[in-house]
C-alpha positions in Angstrom: 20.2 15.4 -71.1 21.4 14.9 -74.7 20.3 12.1 -76.6 23.7 11.1 -77.7 25.0 9.9 -74.1 25.2 6.6 -73.8 24.5 4.4 -70.8 28.3 3.9 -70.5 29.2 7.5 -70.6 26.7 8.3 -68.1 28.1 5.5 -65.8 31.5 7.2 -66.2 30.2 10.6 -65.5 28.7 9.5 -62.5 31.7 8.0 -61.4 33.5 11.1 -61.9 30.9 12.9 -59.9 31.0 10.3 -57.0 34.8 10.3 -56.8 35.1 14.3 -56.6 32.6 14.4 -54.3 34.4 11.9 -51.9 37.7 14.4 -52.6 35.7 17.4 -51.3 34.4 15.4 -48.1 38.1 14.4 -47.3 39.3 18.2 -47.4 36.6 19.3 -45.2 36.8 16.8 -42.5 37.3 18.3 -38.9 40.5 18.1 -37.2 41.5 15.2 -35.0 41.0 17.0 -31.8 37.2 17.8 -32.5 36.7 14.3 -32.3 38.4 13.8 -29.3 36.5 16.6 -28.1 33.3 15.2 -29.2 34.0 12.1 -27.7 35.0 13.2 -24.0 31.8 15.7 -24.0 29.6 12.4 -24.9 31.3 10.9 -22.0 30.9 13.5 -19.3 27.1 13.7 -20.5 26.6 9.8 -20.0 28.3 10.0 -16.9 26.4 12.9 -15.6 23.3 11.0 -16.7 24.4 7.5 -14.7 24.9 9.7 -11.4 21.5 11.2 -11.9 19.8 7.8 -12.5 21.5 5.9 -9.6 20.0 8.9 -7.4 16.6 8.2 -8.9 17.1 4.5 -8.2 18.0 5.2 -4.6 15.2 7.1 -3.8 12.7 4.8 -5.1 14.2 1.8 -3.3 13.0 3.7 -0.3 9.6 3.7 -1.3 8.9 -0.1 -1.2 10.1 -0.6 2.4 8.3 2.8 3.6 4.7 1.9 1.8 5.3 -1.5 4.1 5.7 0.0 7.1 3.0 2.5 6.6 0.8 -0.1 5.9 1.9 -2.5 8.7 1.3 0.9 11.1 -2.0 1.4 9.4 -3.4 -2.0 10.1 -2.0 -2.2 13.8 -3.9 0.9 14.3 -7.0 -0.4 12.8 -6.8 -3.7 15.0 -6.6 -1.9 17.9 -9.6 0.3 17.4 -12.8 -0.9 19.1 -15.0 -1.6 16.5 -18.9 0.0 17.1 -21.9 -2.2 17.1 -24.8 -0.9 15.4 -26.4 0.8 18.5 -22.8 2.3 19.3 -22.0 -0.4 21.7 -18.1 -1.5 21.7 -15.9 -4.5 22.5 -13.8 -3.8 25.4 -10.2 -3.7 24.5 -8.0 -5.9 26.3 -10.9 -8.3 27.7 -13.5 -10.8 26.2 -16.5 -8.5 27.5 -18.9 -7.1 24.8 -20.1 -4.0 25.9 -23.9 -3.7 26.0 -24.4 -0.1 27.5 -23.3 3.2 25.5 -19.8 4.7 25.7 -20.7 7.1 28.3 -22.0 4.5 30.7 -19.3 2.2 30.3 -16.7 5.1 30.6 -18.4 6.0 34.2 -18.3 2.1 34.9 -14.6 2.3 34.3 -13.8 5.2 36.3 -15.8 4.0 39.5 -14.1 0.9 39.4 -14.5 -2.5 39.5 -16.3 -3.0 43.1 -19.5 -1.6 41.4 -20.6 -4.4 39.5 -20.8 -8.3 39.6 -19.9 -11.1 37.6 -22.9 -13.6 37.2 -22.4 -16.8 35.3 -25.5 -17.8 33.2 -26.8 -19.6 30.0 -27.9 -17.4 27.4 -29.7 -18.9 24.4 -27.7 -19.4 21.4 -29.8 -17.2 18.9 -28.8 -14.2 21.3 -25.4 -14.6 19.7 -26.8 -13.2 16.4 -28.4 -10.1 17.9 -25.2 -9.3 19.2 -23.4 -9.7 15.9 -21.6 -12.7 16.7 -21.4 -16.1 14.2 -23.6 -18.8 15.0 -25.2 -21.9 13.6 -29.0 -21.9 13.1 -29.0 -25.8 13.7 -28.0 -25.2 17.0 -29.8 -22.3 18.0 -32.3 -23.6 20.7 -29.1 -24.9 22.6 -27.7 -22.8 25.8 -24.4 -21.1 25.6 -22.5 -20.5 28.9 -21.7 -17.0 29.4 -21.1 -14.5 32.2 -22.6 -11.0 32.7 -20.9 -8.0 34.1 -24.0 -6.7 36.3 -23.9 -3.2 37.8 -25.0 -2.4 41.5 -28.2 -0.9 40.1 -29.2 -4.0 38.1 -28.3 -3.1 34.8 -25.9 -5.2 32.6 -22.9 -3.8 31.3 -21.2 -6.4 29.4 -21.4 -10.1 28.6 -18.8 -12.5 28.0 -19.2 -16.0 26.2 -17.4 -18.8 27.8 -16.3 -21.7 25.6 
């Protein structure tokens, strides 16, 4: 840079350079058809992306109802299972009886039919409910509870039903 340059001459020279660069850019601009082709390609790509996203949204819209249905089926299946007790006894499905014998013995009784057992009404101390895993109030533990026992012909107590 020369020391004789003044700020006004530098400004004029910069303006000349910028004007020349602008003229050069105008001469190098792409033809008008190229702009239209680029816009058409971008629109086609955008439409393709929108179609892909629409398909993905459709797939995800099925996930919610499918998940709810599978959870509902699992809950119904779990509710229909007979819950095992600590000693392996189960609640008899479809009745209010609490099975007090092993599953093998209960299956043999069901196979033999109802004619081999009797229903005996009785009163049981309320504290026995806790031994069967049923809720009870300790304040009324000494009071009796009305129950029915299913007694096999051999004298074995097979099941018990607590009456209200």
